[in-house]
C-alpha positions, 0 to 999 in steps of 0.5 A, spaced: 528 464 464 525 470 469 531 473 473 530 472 480 529 479 485 529 479 491 529 484 496 535 485 500 534 491 504 526 495 507 527 501 511 521 507 513 521 513 517 516 514 522 509 516 519 503 522 522 504 529 523 511 531 523 513 537 524 518 541 522 521 535 517 520 533 510 518 530 507 525 529 504 527 529 510 524 522 511 526 520 504 532 521 506 531 517 513 527 512 509 532 510 504 538 511 511 535 505 513 534 501 507 540 501 505 542 499 513 537 493 513 541 491 506 548 492 510 549 497 504 552 505 503 549 508 498 554 508 493 553 501 491 545 503 490 546 502 481 538 505 479 534 508 482 525 510 481 523 514 486 515 518 487 511 524 491 505 527 490 506 533 493 512 532 496 519 535 491 522 530 486 525 524 488 532 525 483 533 531 487 534 526 493 542 525 491 543 532 493 542 530 500 543 522 498 551 523 494 553 525 488 554 518 484 551 520 477 546 514 477 540 513 472 535 516 478 527 516 475 521 520 479 514 517 477 507 519 480 501 515 480 496 517 487 496 512 491 500 506 486 506 511 487 512 507 490 508 500 487 509 503 480 517 505 483 518 498 486 514 495 478 520 499 476 525 498 480 523 489 479 525 491 472 531 494 471 534 488 475 530 483 471 532 487 464 540 487 466 540 495 466 542 494 475 545 489 480 543 494 485 536 498 484 533 502 491 525 504 489 522 510 495 517 513 496 514 519 500 508 525 504 507 530 507 499 532 506 497 538 510 490 537 514 484 535 511 482 532 505 486 531 499 483 537 492 486 535 486 484 539 480 479 536 475 483 538 469 490 534 472 486 527 471 482 528 464 475 533 468 472 538 466 471 543 471 463 542 473 465 535 475 469 538 481 463 543 482 459 539 482 462 535 488 465 529 485 471 530 485 471 529 494 474 523 494 471 520 501 464 521 497 466 515 492 467 512 497 462 512 501 458 510 495 461 505 493 462 501 498 455 502 500 452 499 493 457 494 495 454 492 501 447 492 499 449 488 493 452 482 499 449 484 504 455 487 508 453 491 515 455 496 519 459 492 524 463 488 519 466 496 517 465 497 524 470 492 526 474 493 520 476 499 522 478 497 530 481 491 528 486 497 523 487 501 530 489 496 535 493 493 529 496 499 529 498 501 537 503 494 537 507 499 531 512 503 534 512 507 526 504 507 526 501 514 527 495 512 530 496 509 535 491 508 540 486 503 540 478 504 538 473 500 539 468 498 534 462 501 538 466 508 538 467 508 530 460 506 529 458 512 533 463 518 531 462 523 525 458 521 518 462 523 513 459 519 508 453 515 509 455 509 510 463 510 512 464 514 520 470 519 521 474 513 525 471 507 518 477 513 514 486 514 514 487 521 513 492 523 509 498 524 512 507 524 512 511 518 511 517 516 507 519 509 504 524 504 501 526 497 499 531 495 495 532 490 491 537 485 487 539 479 483 541 472 485 548 475 483 549 479 488 544 476 493 549 471 493 555 476 494 552 481 499 548 476 503 544 478 508 536 477 510 534 476 503 525 475 501 525 473 495 520 477 491 516 472 486 511 476 483 509 484 482 504 485 476 500 493 476 495 494 471 490 500 469 483 500 469 479 497 464 473 500 460 466 498 465 471 499 472 468 503 478 473 507 481 475 514 484 474 520 479 470 515 475 464 514 480 459 511 475 456 503 472 458 503 465 457 497 460 452 492 462 455 487 469 458 487 474 463 492 473 471 491 473 476 490 477 483 493 476 486 490 483 482 484 481 486 484 472 493 486 477 492 480 483 491 476 479 496 477 475 501 478 481 497 470 483 498 468 477 506 469 475 507 467 482 505 460 480 500 459 487 494 462 490 490 466 494 490 461 498 497 459 500 497 466 502 500 466 509 498 474 511 496 479 506 497 487 506 491 490 503 488 497 500 484 500 506 483 507 505 478 506 509 473 499 511 470 499 506 476 498 502 479 492 505 472 489 506 472 489 497 478 487 496 479 481 499 475 478 495 477 482 489 485 480 491 482 472 491 481 470 498 474 470 499 467 470 494 465 477 495 460 476 500 463 472 504 468 478 508 462 478 514 462 470 516 469 471 516 471 477 519 467 476 525 471 469 525 477 473 527 480 471 520 483 478 518 485 478 525 494 476 528 492 470 530 487 469 526 486 465 517 489 470 513 492 476 517 491 483 514 494 489 514 498 486 520 501 494 521 494 498 522 494 499 514 492 507 512 487 508 517 492 508 523 498 509 518 495 515 515 496 515 506 503 519 504 501 518 498 508 515 495 509 512 501 504 506 503 505 502 497 512 501 499 510 500 507 507 495 504 511 491 502 516 493 508 511 489 513 510 484 509 519 483 509 518 485 516 512 479 518 516 473 514 523 475 517 519 473 524 521 481 527 514 485 527 515 484 534 507 485 538 504 485 531 509 479 528 504 472 525 504 467 529 506 459 525 512 462 520 509 466 516 512 464 509 508 467 504 506 474 503 502 479 498 501 487 498 496 490 493 495 498 493 489 501 489 490 508 487 486 515 483 484 513 478 483 506 478 490 503 478 493 497 483 499 494 485 502 487 486 506 482 490 508 476 492 514 475 497 515 470 500 522 466 504 
C-alpha cells in the first residue's frame, strides 16, 4: 500500500525584480515561510531536494539554514525543476527514508530572453546559429500550428493574458500587479507571430518551498495538512513537439509529455479531470495555457475558445485556472515555478487566497508544469 503523503507547509518569497536580494536569499525566505506555515524549525527537516537553473546549488543553503547533516540533493530539470524536487521529496517519504521532507526551488534571472547553449542540450552549434534556441520562436510556432488545427483565435490568446494580469493584481506576491486589457495585449508589439509582448511571461526572480510528511507525522504535528493524492513526472516520447525539438516526427499528431504526466497523475489519484475544482497550468505564454487545458484532460482540443469566452477559467468560473496570475503575472524563475503552483493550490484549498479565493469551498486541485526539452510534472491535491 502506498504511503499517504500530505503537504504540511508551503512558503513563497516575493516574485519579480528584487534588486540587492540574491536568489539564495529568496530560497531561504521561502523555506522560512514554509517552516513557519508547518509550525516547524529547520532541524525538523529530515531530507531535502532543491534546484535552481542559475542561482547556485540548493544544498549549499545549509550555510544559512543550519548544519544539521541531512541529505540534501540538487535537482536541475528546466522549468520542471521545482516539480521534480517535490517528486523526489514525496518518494523519499513514501519509501520510508524520512517522515518529513522539503522541496525548494529558486532563481534570479537577468532581463531578456533565456540564452541556452546548444551543446548543453545535446544539440549541434548550428542549431543555435539558425535561431532555433530562441524559446519565443518555438512558442509562436507551436501555438500557431495549434490555432490552425483547432480554430483558436488571436482574441482568445489575448483573453488568457488579460485574465493572468487581472488575477496577478489580486496577488500580493505577484510581479505584474497591473491589469491590462485584452485590447492592449492584442495591440502590443509582436514578438513571434501570433504572440505579442504581453502574452509572454518574463524570466524572473523568486523562491518557493513545500514540506511534505507521512500520515504518522501529520497526526503528531497537527497543522493544516493538504493531502497529496498524486504526483507524476514524465519525459517526452518519440514524436513529441518540444522546446529545442520543434519538428513533428513520425505519423499522426505529436505525442504530448503533458498529457502523459496528467493522465498518470489522475490514474494515481483515482479521479478524473472533471473532479478538479481549481488548476494551475504552465503558461509560459498564453498559448501554452490553452494547449495545456486539453492536454491535461480538462476539455477536448478546440473547446478552449468557447470555454474562455464563457468565463469558465475565471476565478468564479467552472474551472478556475492560474488564480495567482500564473507565469505571465509572476514571471518565470525556473527553479521556483512548479512549487509556486503547488503553494497556490494549497492556499486555495485552505480557503486563504483572499481577493482571489475560488468560491464554493474547492476540495480538489491540480498543478501542471512543463519544461524543455519535454519534461512535465503534475500533482493532484485535496482536502
